[in-house]
DSSP file (Angstrom, degrees, kcal/mol; ACC not computed):
  #  RESIDUE AA STRUCTURE BP1 BP2  ACC     N-H-->O    O-->H-N    N-H-->O    O-->H-N    TCO  KAPPA ALPHA  PHI   PSI    X-CA   Y-CA   Z-CA
    1    1 A M    >         0   0    0      0, 0.0     3,-1.2     0, 0.0     8,-0.1   0.000 360.0 360.0 360.0 -29.3    5.2    6.0  -20.9
    2    2 A R  T 3   +     0   0    0      1,-0.3     0, 0.0    74,-0.0     0, 0.0   0.765 360.0  56.9 -70.2 -22.7    7.4    7.8  -23.4
    3    3 A N  T 3  S+     0   0    0      2,-0.0     2,-0.3     0, 0.0    -1,-0.3   0.558  89.4  92.3 -84.7  -7.4    4.6   10.2  -24.4
    4    4 A L  S <  S-     0   0    0     -3,-1.2     2,-0.1     1,-0.1     0, 0.0  -0.667  70.6-136.3 -89.1 139.5    4.1   11.5  -20.8
    5    5 A N     >  -     0   0    0     -2,-0.3     4,-2.1     1,-0.1     5,-0.2  -0.321  35.3 -92.9 -83.6 177.6    6.0   14.5  -19.6
    6    6 A L  H  > S+     0   0    0      1,-0.2     4,-2.4     2,-0.2     5,-0.2   0.892 124.0  52.2 -61.4 -42.5    7.7   14.6  -16.1
    7    7 A A  H  > S+     0   0    0      1,-0.2     4,-2.2     2,-0.2    -1,-0.2   0.899 110.1  48.9 -62.6 -40.2    4.7   16.2  -14.4
    8    8 A Q  H  > S+     0   0    0      1,-0.2     4,-1.9     2,-0.2    -1,-0.2   0.882 110.9  50.4 -66.9 -37.6    2.4   13.5  -15.7
    9    9 A R  H  X S+     0   0    0     -4,-2.1     4,-2.1     2,-0.2    -2,-0.2   0.882 108.9  51.5 -67.8 -36.8    4.7   10.8  -14.6
   10   10 A V  H  X S+     0   0    0     -4,-2.4     4,-2.5     2,-0.2    -2,-0.2   0.916 109.2  50.6 -64.3 -42.5    5.0   12.3  -11.1
   11   11 A V  H  X S+     0   0    0     -4,-2.2     4,-2.4     1,-0.2    -1,-0.2   0.890 108.9  52.6 -61.7 -38.5    1.2   12.3  -10.9
   12   12 A L  H  X S+     0   0    0     -4,-1.9     4,-2.0     2,-0.2    -1,-0.2   0.906 109.6  47.7 -63.6 -42.1    1.1    8.7  -12.0
   13   13 A V  H  X S+     0   0    0     -4,-2.1     4,-1.9     2,-0.2    -2,-0.2   0.896 111.9  49.8 -66.7 -40.0    3.6    7.7   -9.2
   14   14 A V  H  X S+     0   0    0     -4,-2.5     4,-2.1     2,-0.2    -2,-0.2   0.890 109.5  52.6 -65.4 -38.0    1.6    9.6   -6.6
   15   15 A G  H  X S+     0   0    0     -4,-2.4     4,-2.1     1,-0.2    -2,-0.2   0.885 107.1  51.8 -63.3 -38.7   -1.5    7.8   -7.8
   16   16 A L  H  X S+     0   0    0     -4,-2.0     4,-2.4     2,-0.2    -1,-0.2   0.874 107.2  53.5 -64.2 -36.5    0.2    4.5   -7.4
   17   17 A A  H  X S+     0   0    0     -4,-1.9     4,-2.2     2,-0.2    -2,-0.2   0.912 107.8  50.2 -63.5 -41.2    1.1    5.5   -3.8
   18   18 A A  H  X S+     0   0    0     -4,-2.1     4,-2.1     1,-0.2    -2,-0.2   0.890 109.6  51.1 -63.9 -38.5   -2.6    6.2   -3.2
   19   19 A L  H  X S+     0   0    0     -4,-2.1     4,-2.5     2,-0.2    -2,-0.2   0.906 108.7  51.3 -63.5 -41.5   -3.5    2.8   -4.6
   20   20 A C  H  X S+     0   0    0     -4,-2.4     4,-2.5     1,-0.2    -2,-0.2   0.887 108.8  51.2 -62.9 -38.7   -0.9    1.2   -2.3
   21   21 A V  H  X S+     0   0    0     -4,-2.2     4,-2.4     2,-0.2    -1,-0.2   0.900 110.1  49.6 -64.3 -40.3   -2.4    3.1    0.7
   22   22 A A  H  X S+     0   0    0     -4,-2.1     4,-1.8     2,-0.2    -2,-0.2   0.919 111.8  47.5 -65.4 -42.9   -5.9    1.8   -0.3
   23   23 A I  H  X S+     0   0    0     -4,-2.5     4,-2.1     1,-0.2    -2,-0.2   0.909 112.0  50.7 -63.6 -41.7   -4.6   -1.8   -0.6
   24   24 A D  H  X S+     0   0    0     -4,-2.5     4,-2.4     1,-0.2    -2,-0.2   0.900 108.0  53.0 -62.7 -40.4   -2.8   -1.5    2.8
   25   25 A G  H  X S+     0   0    0     -4,-2.4     4,-1.5     2,-0.2    -1,-0.2   0.868 107.1  52.6 -62.5 -36.4   -6.1   -0.2    4.4
   26   26 A Y  H  X S+     0   0    0     -4,-1.8     4,-0.8     1,-0.2    -2,-0.2   0.939 114.1  41.1 -64.0 -47.3   -7.9   -3.2    3.1
   27   27 A F  H  < S+     0   0    0     -4,-2.1    -2,-0.2     1,-0.2    -1,-0.2   0.810 111.4  57.2 -72.9 -28.6   -5.4   -5.6    4.6
   28   28 A A  H  < S+     0   0    0     -4,-2.4    -1,-0.2     1,-0.2    -2,-0.2   0.825 107.6  47.2 -71.6 -30.1   -5.1   -3.6    7.8
   29   29 A T  H  < S+     0   0    0     -4,-1.5     2,-0.4    -5,-0.2    -1,-0.2   0.655  91.3  93.7 -87.6 -14.4   -8.8   -3.8    8.5
   30   30 A R     <  +     0   0    0     -4,-0.8     2,-0.3    -3,-0.2    -4,-0.0  -0.645  51.9 163.8 -78.8 128.4   -9.1   -7.6    7.8
   31   31 A S        -     0   0    0     -2,-0.4    15,-0.1     2,-0.1    -2,-0.0  -0.975  36.8-152.0-140.8 157.2   -8.8   -9.6   11.0
   32   32 A S        +     0   0    0     -2,-0.3     2,-0.1    13,-0.1    14,-0.1   0.183  69.4  87.9-112.3  16.1   -9.6  -13.2   11.9
   33   33 A G  S    S-     0   0    0      1,-0.2    13,-0.1    12,-0.2    -2,-0.1  -0.313  85.2 -74.3-105.5-171.6  -10.2  -12.6   15.6
   34   34 A W        -     0   0    0     -2,-0.1    11,-2.0    10,-0.0     2,-0.3  -0.348  47.3-163.5 -75.4 163.4  -13.1  -11.6   17.8
   35   35 A F  B     +A   44   0A   0      9,-0.2     9,-0.2     1,-0.2     7,-0.1  -0.973  53.0  42.3-145.6 161.7  -14.3   -8.1   17.9
   36   36 A G        +     0   0    0      7,-1.5    -1,-0.2    -2,-0.3     8,-0.1   0.944  46.6 167.8  71.9  50.6  -16.4   -5.8   20.0
   37   37 A Y  S    S+     0   0    0      6,-0.4     7,-0.1    -3,-0.1    -1,-0.0   0.898  77.7  27.1 -60.3 -39.1  -15.3   -6.7   23.5
   38   38 A A  S >  S-     0   0    0      5,-0.1     3,-1.0     1,-0.0     5,-0.2  -0.917 106.4 -89.4-120.1 150.4  -17.1   -3.7   24.7
   39   39 A P  T 3  S+     0   0    0      0, 0.0     3,-0.1     0, 0.0    -2,-0.1  -0.270 106.8   8.4 -59.6 141.9  -20.1   -2.1   23.1
   40   40 A N  T 3  S+     0   0    0      1,-0.2     2,-0.3    -4,-0.1    -3,-0.0   0.815 101.8 120.3  59.5  36.4  -19.4    0.6   20.4
   41   41 A T    <   -     0   0    0     -3,-1.0    -1,-0.2     2,-0.1    -5,-0.1  -0.865  63.5-139.2-125.1 163.2  -15.7    0.0   20.4
   42   42 A D        +     0   0    0     -2,-0.3     2,-0.2    -3,-0.1    -2,-0.0   0.009  49.4 146.4-105.6  25.6  -13.2   -1.0   17.7
   43   43 A V        -     0   0    0     -5,-0.2    -7,-1.5    -8,-0.0    -6,-0.4  -0.473  26.7-173.2 -66.7 127.2  -11.2   -3.3   20.0
   44   44 A V  B     -A   35   0A   0     -2,-0.2     2,-0.6    -9,-0.2    -9,-0.2  -0.977  20.8-145.2-128.6 137.0   -9.9   -6.2   17.9
   45   45 A F        -     0   0    0    -11,-2.0   -12,-0.2    -2,-0.4   -13,-0.1  -0.894  22.3-174.8 -97.4 124.8   -8.1   -9.4   18.9
   46   46 A E        -     0   0    0     -2,-0.6     5,-0.1   -13,-0.1   -15,-0.0  -0.952  25.5-116.5-118.4 141.2   -5.6  -10.5   16.4
   47   47 A P    >   -     0   0    0      0, 0.0     3,-2.0     0, 0.0     4,-0.4  -0.178  42.8 -93.5 -62.9 168.1   -3.6  -13.7   16.5
   48   48 A D  T >> S+     0   0    0      1,-0.3     4,-0.6     2,-0.1     3,-0.5   0.800 123.8  58.7 -57.3 -31.0    0.2  -13.4   16.8
   49   49 A G  H 3> S+     0   0    0      1,-0.2     4,-2.4     2,-0.1    -1,-0.3   0.510  82.5  86.8 -78.9  -3.5    0.7  -13.6   13.0
   50   50 A G  H <> S+     0   0    0     -3,-2.0     4,-1.9     1,-0.2    -1,-0.2   0.916  90.9  42.5 -64.3 -45.5   -1.5  -10.5   12.4
   51   51 A K  H <> S+     0   0    0     -3,-0.5     4,-2.2    -4,-0.4    -1,-0.2   0.860 114.3  51.5 -71.6 -35.1    1.2   -7.9   12.8
   52   52 A T  H  X S+     0   0    0     -4,-0.6     4,-2.3     2,-0.2    -2,-0.2   0.916 109.8  49.6 -67.2 -42.2    3.8  -10.0   10.8
   53   53 A R  H  X S+     0   0    0     -4,-2.4     4,-2.3     1,-0.2    -2,-0.2   0.913 111.8  48.8 -61.4 -42.7    1.3  -10.4    8.0
   54   54 A L  H  X S+     0   0    0     -4,-1.9     4,-2.5     1,-0.2    -1,-0.2   0.888 110.2  51.1 -65.2 -39.5    0.7   -6.7    7.9
   55   55 A L  H  X S+     0   0    0     -4,-2.2     4,-2.4     2,-0.2    -1,-0.2   0.903 110.5  48.9 -64.8 -41.0    4.4   -5.9    8.0
   56   56 A V  H  X S+     0   0    0     -4,-2.3     4,-2.5     2,-0.2    -2,-0.2   0.909 111.6  49.1 -65.2 -42.2    5.0   -8.2    5.0
   57   57 A V  H  X S+     0   0    0     -4,-2.3     4,-2.4     2,-0.2    -2,-0.2   0.929 112.7  47.5 -63.5 -44.6    2.2   -6.7    3.0
   58   58 A R  H  X S+     0   0    0     -4,-2.5     4,-2.3     2,-0.2    -2,-0.2   0.896 112.2  49.4 -64.7 -39.9    3.4   -3.2    3.7
   59   59 A A  H  X S+     0   0    0     -4,-2.4     4,-2.4     2,-0.2    -1,-0.2   0.916 111.5  48.9 -65.0 -42.6    7.0   -4.1    2.8
   60   60 A A  H  X S+     0   0    0     -4,-2.5     4,-2.4     1,-0.2    -2,-0.2   0.903 111.8  49.2 -64.0 -41.0    5.8   -5.7   -0.4
   61   61 A L  H  X S+     0   0    0     -4,-2.4     4,-2.5     2,-0.2    -1,-0.2   0.903 111.2  49.7 -64.1 -40.6    3.7   -2.7   -1.3
   62   62 A A  H  X S+     0   0    0     -4,-2.3     4,-2.4     2,-0.2    -2,-0.2   0.909 112.6  46.7 -65.3 -42.1    6.7   -0.3   -0.6
   63   63 A V  H  X S+     0   0    0     -4,-2.4     4,-2.4     2,-0.2     5,-0.2   0.916 113.7  48.3 -66.3 -42.6    9.1   -2.4   -2.8
   64   64 A A  H  X S+     0   0    0     -4,-2.4     4,-2.4    -5,-0.2    -2,-0.2   0.905 112.8  48.3 -64.5 -41.0    6.5   -2.6   -5.6
   65   65 A W  H  X S+     0   0    0     -4,-2.5     4,-2.5     2,-0.2    -2,-0.2   0.911 112.1  48.8 -66.5 -42.1    5.8    1.2   -5.4
   66   66 A A  H  X S+     0   0    0     -4,-2.4     4,-2.2     2,-0.2    -2,-0.2   0.914 112.9  47.5 -64.3 -42.7    9.6    2.0   -5.4
   67   67 A A  H  X S+     0   0    0     -4,-2.4     4,-2.1     2,-0.2    -2,-0.2   0.921 113.5  47.4 -64.8 -43.4   10.3   -0.3   -8.4
   68   68 A A  H  X S+     0   0    0     -4,-2.4     4,-2.6     1,-0.2     5,-0.2   0.896 111.0  52.5 -64.8 -38.9    7.3    1.1  -10.3
   69   69 A G  H  X S+     0   0    0     -4,-2.5     4,-2.7     1,-0.2    -2,-0.2   0.894 108.4  50.2 -63.3 -40.3    8.4    4.7   -9.5
   70   70 A L  H  X S+     0   0    0     -4,-2.2     4,-0.9     2,-0.2    -1,-0.2   0.911 113.1  46.2 -64.0 -41.6   11.9    4.0  -10.8
   71   71 A V  H  < S+     0   0    0     -4,-2.1     3,-0.3     1,-0.2    -2,-0.2   0.921 117.3  43.2 -66.7 -43.6   10.6    2.6  -14.0
   72   72 A I  H  < S+     0   0    0     -4,-2.6    -2,-0.2     1,-0.2    -1,-0.2   0.891 118.7  41.9 -71.1 -40.1    8.1    5.4  -14.5
   73   73 A L  H  < S+     0   0    0     -4,-2.7    -1,-0.2    -5,-0.2    -2,-0.2   0.463  84.4 117.4 -92.0  -0.9   10.5    8.3  -13.6
   74   74 A R  S  < S-     0   0    0     -4,-0.9     3,-0.1    -3,-0.3    -3,-0.0  -0.282  79.0 -90.2 -65.2 156.0   13.6    7.1  -15.3
   75   75 A S        -     0   0    0      1,-0.1    -1,-0.1     3,-0.0     2,-0.1  -0.420  45.3-111.3 -66.6 134.1   15.0    9.3  -18.1
   76   76 A P        -     0   0    0      0, 0.0     2,-0.4     0, 0.0    -1,-0.1  -0.421  33.4-110.3 -66.8 142.4   13.6    8.5  -21.5
   77   77 A K              0   0    0      1,-0.1    -3,-0.0    -2,-0.1   -75,-0.0  -0.595 360.0 360.0 -76.1 128.6   16.2    7.0  -23.8
   78   78 A Q              0   0    0     -2,-0.4    -1,-0.1    -3,-0.0    -3,-0.0   0.432 360.0 360.0 -85.9 360.0   17.0    9.4  -26.6
């Protein structure tokens, strides 16, 4: 990390954000309910815990991204 300049570190943090979005997309599309109530629709039934699980995953990803961003973007020790 010490060999990277500020622009490279910013790109790394943005890349981590993109990775978090991809992970969130994976968990958001997983469901354990029935699907396809009507033909050619994306209607999904999720149990009550589906939204809570998604909220926990998103919160964990946000905290991990913020912590990684702080570590990556902190001023190098001289």
